[in-house]
N, C-alpha and C positions, 0 to 999 in steps of 0.2 A: 503494500499499500504505500502510495506517494502522496496523496491528497492531504494537507492538512486541515481541511475544514469539511465536516460533514455535510453532504448536500442531500437535505430532505425532499427537493422538488422531484429529485429522480429516485431515491431510495423508497420513500413512503409508497408511492403508486406501484413500485415493483413488488415490492413484499406484500403488501394487499393483495395484489392479483395473485401471488404464488400461494398465498394462504388458501384464497377462494377457489383455485385450481386444484389444490390439494385436498379440498375439504377439511382442512386442518382442525377446526374447532366443530365439526359435526358430531353429535352426541350420538353413541350406540348405545341403545338399551340393552342390547344383548351380550354386551361385553361383561366380562368376569371380574373387571376391575372393580374396585371399591366405587359407589356413585357418590358424586359430589353436585349437589344443585345450588347454584350460585343465582342469585335474581336481584336485579334493581328494579324499583317501582315503575312500570313502562309509562312512557310520557303521553301526554295530550298532543296530538299533531297541529299545533298552532302556526306552524310554516317554517319556523325555523328554531334550532336548538341553542340554547345559551350555555354560558360557561359554568351556570349552577348544574346544569345536566351534564357536562363534561366532568365536573368533579365527582358527581354520583358513580356515573358510568366508569371513570378510570378506577375508582376503588374497587369496585366490582370484577372489573378485568384484571388487575393485579391480582386480586385473588383466585379468580378463574385460572388464570395461566400458571399461578404458584401450584394450584390443587392438580392441574395437567401434569405439572413436570414432578411431582411427586408420586404419580402413578395412579390418580384417580380419572375415571371416565366422568368428564365434565358437562354436566348442562348448563348452559349460558346462553339464552334466549333473548330475543327481543320483539315486540309487538307495539301495538298502539292503541289507546283508550280513547276510541275515535268517535264516539258518539257525543251529544251536549251541545248547549245553548251558542258556543261561538259560531258554531258552523253556519246555524240559522241566523244569527246576528248577520254574519258576512252575507248570506243569500239575500237578505232584505236589504243591507247597505250596498252591496255591489252586483247585485242582479244575478248570481251565480247559484249552480245547484249545490247544496251543502256537500253532499257527495263527492262532486268533482272538486271542490275547493278542498276538501278532507285529503282525497287521494294524491292531488298534486303536493300539498304539505308533506305528506307521508314520503313521496320520492324524494322531494327535496331533503327532508329529515334524515332519511336513509343515507343518502349520498353524503351527508355532513358526519354522520356518526361512521363511517365505512373510511372517509379520510382521518379519522383518528388511530383506526387499526385495532378497534375493540375486537376479542376473539369471542364473536359471537356466532351462534347456530342459526344463519338465516333461512335454513331450510324448515324452521319451526315458526317463521314470522306469522302472526296473525294481527288482524283488525278487528276491534271488535264491531265496526260497522258493517262487516260483510256477512251476508245470509249464512255461508258456511261456519260462522261463529255464532250469530245471535239467534240462529235456528236451533241450535242445541240448548242454548240457553232457554229458549221457549219452551222445551221438552223438559230441562229441570223444573222449570217454573210450574208445569203442569203436575210433575212428579210431587212438588212440595205441596201443591194445592190437593192432590189425592192423598196427601198424608197427614193433612190437617192443618198445614202451616201457612196457607195462605187463604185471606177471607176479603171479603169487601163490605164497607158499611159506609154510612154517611159520618163525614167528620168534619168540624171546622177548620179550616184551611188558613194558611197564608196566601193571598191571592196577589200577583203582580198585575196591574192592569195594562201594562204596557208591554210586558214580554208574555202577559196573557198565560201565566202558568203558575202552579202551585210552586210555593218556595218552602224550603225545610226553615226551621227556627234558627239555624245558623247562617243562612242566606238573608234574614232580615236585619240591617244594620240601621239603627237609630229610627226605625219604623218605615224604613225603606229599600225596596228591593235592591240588593247588592250590586246587579249590573245596570238596571234601568234607571236606578234613583227615584222611582216613583213612589208615591204614598202606599203602601202596602195595606190591602184590606183585608178583614175576615170573612170569608163564607163558607157555607154548608154545602160539600159535594160528596158524591159517592166516589170513594177512594180504594185502591187497593193496599192491602196490609201484609207484610209478612210476620208471622208471630215470634219475633226473637226473645219477648218474653218468657215464652216455654223455656227458654236455654238460659234465663239470666242467672241461675245459680251455677249451672256449669259452666259459663262464661265467668263468674266471678271467682269460682273455685280454682279452674283451670288457668288462672294468672300464676298461682302457687306453682305451676309446674314449669313456667317459662324464665328459668333461671339466667339464660342469655338474653334478655331483653333488658334494656333500660329501666331501672326503678322508676323513672319519672314518667314512662309510659305505662308500664302497669299500675302505677297510682291514677292516673290520669283516665283510665279505664275503668278502674276500681270505681271512681267518683262517679264516672257517667254511668255506669250500672246502677250504683247508689242504693246498695241495701241498707235498711234502717230497720230498727226495732224500736218499737213505740205503743202508744195507746190510742185508740179509736173510741171516742165516745161523745155523747150529745149533750149540748146545752140546751136548757128550756127557754125558748124565745119569747119576747113578751106580746108577740103575735099569736101565741098558742101552738106555733109549731116547734118541732126538734130541730135543731141544728149539729149535724156530726161533724166533729172536728178530728185531726189526726194529728199528733203531736210525738217527736222522738225523744222531747225532755218531761215526761209527765212529772218528773220530781218537782219541777218548777210551776206546778199548777197555781200554787198561792202567790206567785207572782205575776200571774195574767191580770192585765188591767184594761184590756178591749179585746175583741173579737172581729177579724177581717176575714172578707171573701171576696173571691176573684170576681171580675167583671162580667162574666158569663155565668156566674152561680144563679140559681133559681131564685134566691134570696135578692140577689141584686136585679134580675131581671123583672121582678114582682113590684119594685119600686114605680109606682106611677107618678113620675114629675119629670118635667122639661129638664131640670137640672141633673137628675140623676142619669139620664138618657144622654145628656152632651157629656157628662163625667164618664160613662162606659164607652162612648165612641172615642173620646179621647185616649181611655187606656188601650184602646186595640190598635192605636196607632202607634204604641210604644214597642220597644224591643222585647222578645219572647226568649232570649236567652238567658241562661243563669248571669252569666257575667254582665249583661245589661241589666238586669233586675238589682244586681248588687250595686251598680253604680249610678243608676237613674235616682232622680229626686223621688223621694216616697210621698206619693199623693192618696187622699182618700175622700170619701164622701159618706158623711153621716148619716146612716138610714133612718135614723129616728126609733129604730128596733133597739131593744137591749137583751143581753144574754144573763140568765142566772148562774152564778157561781156555784158549782155543786157542793164546795163545801162551806164557803164564807156567807153565801147567799146574796152576795152583792150584785148590783144590776151593772153589766158591763156593756158600753156601748157597742154596737155593730157597725162596722165600717165597710164600705167597698173599697178595696186598695189596688193600686195598680202593680204591687210586688207579689200578690198572690196568684197561683196558677191553679186554673181549673182542673189540669191534667196530673197534678201530684196530690197524693192523698185524696181528700174529699173537696178539695177546691176551697176549702174553710181553714182558719188557722187560730189557734189559742195566743195570742200576741204576750208575749213575756218581754218587755223592753229592757229590762235590767240585765237580761243575759241572751239578747239576741241583737245584733247590729242593726238589722232592717227596722226590727220593730222599736228600736232604740231612736232612730233617727225618725220615724213615724211619731212616737209619742212625743219626741221634744218638739216637733213640727206643729202638732195640735194641742199641747199643752196637757198631756194626758200623764198620771202617775207612773212612776218608774221605780217600783217597789225592789229591795235586794230581797233574795231568799235564797242567796247561796253565797258563802262567804269564806275565807281563810280559815276563820275560827270563829265560834261563838262571841267573842269579845269585838269583833268586826261587824256584828248584825246592822249597826247602825251608820257605817261607813258610807260615805256619798259615793256617786259614780263620777269619774274624772272625763266628762266629754264623750264616753264611748262606753258600749256594753261589755261585760265582762264573759269569759266563755263560762263560767259556772262551775268550775272544780271546787271541791274544799266539802263544808258540812252545810247541812240546811238550816236555815235561820227564818226568823218571822213567817214560820210555815207550820204552824200549830202542831199537831201530832207528829209531824216528820222532823222537828227540830233536834240537831245533833247528829241526824243519821248522815251517812255518805250517800254519794248520788246514788250509787247502783242500788244500795238498799231501800232508798227513799222510791225509786223506781217501781221495784218489786211491790213495796208497801200501797202505792198509789193504785197500782195495776189491780193488785189483789181486792181493794176496797171497791173501786168500779166495777169490778166483775162481780163481786158479791150482792153489790146494790142494782144489778142488772142495766147498768147504764151505759156499758160498753166492754172493750174486750182489748187484750195485748194482741198485737199485729205487725207482722213484719211488711214492709212496703219497699218498693222499687222505684228508684228514679227513672229507669229504662222504660221506655214507650214501645209499642210494637211500630215496626219500619214502614211508613209510608210511602210507596214505591211509584204511585201514579203521577205522570207527568203529562201536561197537556201541550204537547209539542210534537211536531215530526220526527225531528232528528234523533231517533232511539229506539229499543227493541220494541216491536208492536206487541201488547200484551195479548197473549193465544188464547181469548175467550171471545164468545160469540154471546149476543144477546137476543133472545126470542120471547115474543109475546107469550107463548105457549108454556115453553119449556123454563123458562128464565135464564138464568147465567149458566153456559155451559161450555167445558174447554174444548178448544178446536181439537179435532182427529189429530193422533201424532203423525198419521201419514199426510196431513195436509201441510206439515210443516218443512221449510220455514215458511211463516208468513213473512212476505217480503214487503218493503215499503215501495209505493208506487213512485214512479219517476217524474211522471207529468203532475207536478205541484206548484201552487201559486203561493208567493210569499209577500205579496203587495199588500194583503189585508191583514192585518194582525191576528193574532189567533193560531189555532191548529189546524194545519191544512187537510189532515185527516179527515177532519170533521167536516171539511166544506167539500172533500173531493165527490164528485159527481158517482163514481162507481166503485171505487175501492171498499168502502165499508157494507156494502150489500153483498149478501151471501145467504146461501140456504141453511137453516139450522139442520145441523149434523144428527139431530134426535128425531124431529119430526119431519124435515123436510121443506117446512114453512119458511116464509120470509122473515128473515132476521138480520142482524147486522153485528160486524165486528165490533170489539172494543178499540175505541180511537185514542185512547191514552197509552203513551208509552212507558218503559220501564226508567226509572231513576238511573242513571249512569252508574251510580256505586254498585247496581247488581253487575254491571260488565265486569268490574273489577274485582268482583267477590268471589270468582271462581277460575280467574284465567291462567293462574299458576297451574292448575290441573290440565288445562288444554294444551299448553306447554309442553307437560309431561307424556300427553298422549293424545294422538289426532286422529282417531278412526273417523271414516267418512260417515258412518250409520249411526254414530252414537257420541255423547259428548266426550266420552274418555273411554279408555278400558282398563279396569280396575286392578289388573294385574301389573299393567305397565306404570300405572300411577303408582302403585306400591313400591316399584323399583326406585323412584325418585324423591317421594315423599317422605317426611316434609321437606321443605325447602331448607338446605343447610344454614345457608346465610341470606337474609333478606336485608336490602339496603333500600333508605328513603328518607324523606324529609319529616322532621317533627309535625309539621302542620297535618299529617294523616295518622297521628297517634289514636285518634279515637275512632272516626266514622269509618275510614275503609279498613283500619285494620281489626276493628271490631265486626264489621259485616263480613270480612272474609274469615274471620274464626267462627260465626255463625254458621255460613254457609257450608262450612268443612264438615262443623258437628253436626249440621242438619243433614248433610249427605250420610255421613257415617251411621246417623239414626235411622236413616232408610236402609241402611246395609248396602250403599252404592261404593263406598270406600271404607278403609280401616282407620285409617290416619284422623285423629280429632282436632289436632294444633296442626294449622298448615306451615307456620314458621318457626324453626327451631330456634335460631337465632336472629336477632334485630338489631340492627346497628342504624340509628339516625346521623345523618352526617350535617356539620355545619353548613350554612349558606356562604355563597361567596358574594361580596360586597364591594361596593364601589361609591365613591363620592358623586355628589350630583351636581349637574351644570343647570344654571336656569339664568336665561336672557329676562331683564326688567326693561318694558320699553316706557321710556318717559313720554309725557304729553306734549304739545308744541312748544311749551317753555321749558322743557328741559326738567320739569318737575316729576319725580318718580316716588312722591308719598302715597299716590293711590294709584301704583302701576297696573298694567296689563304685564303678563308675563308668560314665558313658555319654557318648556326644558328641552336640551340639546343633548344628544348622545356624545359619548366620549370621542368620537371619531368626527365630531362636528366644530371641535375646538382645537386651539393652538395657544401655547403658552410664550408670553414675550416679556421679557424685563420683570419676571416674578409675578405677572397677572396671566389671567386668563380670557381669552377673546374668542366668539364665534368667528370661525372662517368665512363664512359666507357674506355675515353683514358688518364684521369689523366691532360689534358692540363687544363691550367687556360683560364677562359672565361672572355671576355670584357662584361661587365654590360652596356647595352645600356638604353637610355631615356625610359620613360613609355609612350607607344602608344597604339593607339587601337589594339585589339588581332587581329592577320591576321596568315592565314596559311603559308603564304609565309615567313613571319618572325619567326613562328614556336612558338610565344610567346602566344600560347593557353594554357588553362585549360580544362582539359577533366571532366566533371561533374561527370562521372561514378567514376573516382578515388576519388573526394571529397566526393561524398557520400556514397561510401564505407567505408570511413574514418569517416566521421560526422555525418553522415545521411543527408535526404532531408531536414528537418526542419532547421537546422543550415545554410544551402545554400541558403533556401529562406530567411531566416532572414536577411543573410548578404545582399542579393539582395536589401533589403529596407532599410538597415540601414545607417546612417552617411550622405551619399550624398544624396543632392535633386535629385528627379528621372529623371530630365532633363538635369543633368550635368552628366559628365564621373566619372565613379567608379572605383578608382584604386583597382585591386585584391591584397589581400595581405593575406599571411599565418597567421598571427597574428591576422587579421581581422576575418577570418574564425573560428579561435581557440577561440576568444572571443566571437563569436555569439553560439559555440557549450556549452562553458561555460554557457552562459546565458539559453540556453536550458535545461541542468542539474540543474541549478539554480531554475528555475521555476518547474522542477520536483520533487525537493525536498520540494517545499513549497507546491505542490500538495500533495504529499507524506504525508506530515504531516498533513494533513486536518483532522479535527476533528469536527462533525457538533455541533455547540453551539446553544441553543434554547434561551437563554437570553443573557442580557447586549446589551448595545447601545455605540457604539463610533460614536460621531455625526461629529466628524473631518472627520473619515474614510469613513462614509456614502457620506459626501459631496464629498470627491475627489474620490470614487468611480464612482458616478454618473456625476460629471465633467468630470470624462475620457472616460465614455461611449459617452457623448455628443462629446467631442473633437475628440476622435479616429474616429466617424462616420463622424463629418465633416471633418477631413484630408482624410479619404478614400475617400469620395466623391469628393474632391478637388484632389486626386491623391498626396497627400502629406504625402507618406508612411513613411519619415524617421522623420516627425513630430510625425506621430500615433507611431512610435516607441519609441520615446522620452518618449512620454507620459506612455506607457506601462511600461518602466524601471520605472519610477515614481510611478506608482502605485505598482508596484512590491516591490518597496523599503518601501513604506508607510505599505504596508501589512506584511512586514517582520518584521516591527516595533512594528505592534499593537499587542496589548493582546488578548487573547481568547473572544469573543463574538459573537453575533449572526450577527452583522455587518461586523466581519473579514470573518466568513463563506461566507457570501453572496459576499462579496468582492474577494474572491478566486475562487466563483462559477462564478462570472462576469470575472474576469481575465482569465478563459479558455475560455469563450466565445468571447473575446477580441482578445484573439490571435489565434483564430480558423482559420479565413481566412489566416493568416501568418505562423503558425505552425500546419497544419490541423491534422497530425498524432499525435503529442504530446498533442494536445486539445482533440482527440476521446479517445486516452488513458487514459487521466485524466478524462474526461466526464464519461466514464464507470465505472472507479473506483470511482469516486464520488456517484456512484449509479444513476445517472440520466438515464431516459428512452431516448430508441431511440439514435440517432447519433447527435453529436453537428453540423454536416453539416446541419441537417434538422430543427435545434432549431431556434427559433425567436433571431433576435438582442434583447440584453437586454434593456428594459424599463427605461426610466429616468423618475425621480420625479423633474419636474422642481423647484419646491421649494427648492431643495438641489442644484441647480445651482447658488442661489443666496448667497452670503457671509452674515452671520448674525453676524459675529464676525470678530474684526480688531485687527492689533497688533499696539501696541501704544509705541513710543520711548519715555522714560523718560530721561530727560538730567538734569543736575545741572551744572549752569553757562555755558550751551553751550557744556559739555562733556555728552557723552551716559553715563548712569549710569544701566540702567535697562529697559527690555521691558515687558509689559503686553497685556494680551488678555482681550480685553472689548468687551461689545454688541454695536454693529453698532450703531451710532446715539446718544451714552451716552452724558449726558448733560456735560457742562464744570465743575459742581460742582462736580459732581460723578468721573470724571477724573482726578481733582484734589485732591480729598480725596483718591482714588486709587493710585496715585502716591505719595502722601507723606506717605502713609502706607508702602511704600517700604522698607525692611530692608536696601538692597544696597544705596537707596537715604538717609536714615538716617543716614548710617554711612558715607557717603559723606557729609551732611550737618554738622554733627558732631556738633550739639548744636547751630550752627550759627543763627541768625534771618532771617526768611523767609521774605523779601521784596516785591516780585512780584512773581506770578505764570502766566505764559503765556500757554494759551492753544489753541492747533490748533485742533478742532474736527477731531477724526477718525484717527488723525495723531501723534500728538506730545504735550508733557507736558515739559514746560523748567522752572525750578526752579531757582530764582535769589535770592541770598543771601547777 
């Protein structure tokens, strides 16, 4: 090799073609090698991958290549989560068909991924928008229905009047649709539901087996499932009715100072006043997620009704409150403001009593609250017969008394709700059911699947095109043969991603998967994706897997054995503020510009096209709306794929955010060329031994392997830098030749194109992608030499290399023989020599 600079423009495509021609990364289900299934969360085909994708897939790719090198049969597939609203929005805005827009995006993004040299089995590629995928999903949905896990009922939903579709609670932001920004309305619609609540206990208990999941993800799921044990009992109302409430803290019952009901509770609906109706309407505009309810201003409407306290006999006011949800518990609460922050804020706003009923000790019974509620740990105070009890004993006592009086019962309640999967849109999986006036709602015959989407649809009118289509929905009833209509709702796209990992493992044409093939690969050994999917996607995937196991279709119950949530790639933002005619920017218009639209001059940043100065914002997650995204194609054009991959792995721990910087990618590019110069200068040496280099090489092999297994990629990178430096300093020897060969193999999972080029130039047979991971000599992992510090009168004068375990006498002799020590002693009498074996010699004169 003579070139001192690596040329990625020729090497990258050449080796990518070689891997594809040889089908190097095609998984063989029939292989007798141990199986390893590595999977990154598949992307939505928005049109372009971004650097955040690159980081995610690079991590999985390194692990997949390493597993292959260590003798595993690796399944590392790629596909597309291709249904959803963005495609319909594009259809409306650009006058294109969602299918054409989506498939064009897939082709472009696929080409981008291939440019990065990922070790993907493209033979298993799937897109959820294709009938050969969603037809099987329809069959599974019917199976779930026949197993009693699918039902249809009228339900109040969040309705986006612009996007004309139902929104999940999480898609309602400050009372507005997350995409359209329109005020969300509450409507009653017939909706399809999956009975995820049937598996609430299993899903909760199953978290205990997921030892290789991040604790924070398991906790988030645990809180979302939300198992709570408490008391359900009834207040007697002043209007003669009984009001059931549920509380997880029955011990605090003596601290109740008001009762609150949800806006859609029958008590609230029964208040016949314009003021009440206006307040209820206002509540329905508010957020519906737990986080929003926590942070929103607590508002209430006094109904004029009172509730009789079951022990004190006090009359408690009944409010309609914006922070009470109808779908949790009974839709009504016993409010204890001293020990619940939401109740505290409400009581403070409306001047209601805030009694203390739990304190650190009995002496603190009169202690005032300092601006917020207290969690309520300690002993009961101001609580009659409960005084002096601890919290758990008081809970048991109250439940026993209420049950004895026939007023209520101890009860377990779940926060988890059944999963509403109906969406009133076109670009999704058609729900495979038929509505017949005679037979009711019946499943479509399986031999009629897939029920495909019609191509001739109109997006000029808002709403679901399937509902308006002149022919598609009209069909004969499969039971009676009479005129009937197809279901026009489509499935929530979270359904598509709840089983795709099974289809990657097995892809027969006549069924969703072959259970024997699935058993070979599942569970996924390593799943990698963003923390934003910690609850919904991962919980739904766990539910589908357990439901399919419940029906006997597969054996595995947990889909992902290990989960890793990588950090985001971040970048500063660039914003141009447009001054008015007088140059005033106090109330400016503004717009964001992308990193490739700015330049730096004289310590300032300017927009290239306009010359206007740019305001540089803080470093945040890359976002299309803020335009602080970096196009991988541009970076690959400049630096090559390996430099980009190396940057994704270096410096920052993979679970933390990674700030993008030009200096960082330039530094990675320099290291690529530095390695190439080292490989270029390779001259095989038959003789000579460098024991220190041998030890460093084998220690690095073992450490890099351990780091990759633990996904500690930044640590592996650091070790490779160290070995590179050691090789560069070493003199020609067989040890140095072997170290260079080893270095090529160590960087191969991370810089595969450079490694292949070097492997071929070194005269090695085949491709490095097929080579075994270098073997470790265990004897070389043990240090047999140590560095000894030699001091004179406590000051360091020299360091010596000595055999590990050398005797005190030998160490003393070596220290006294040192020229530096003798100069320091300068003929003085040696009165004492202190030796700490394997560490230190201190000479006292």
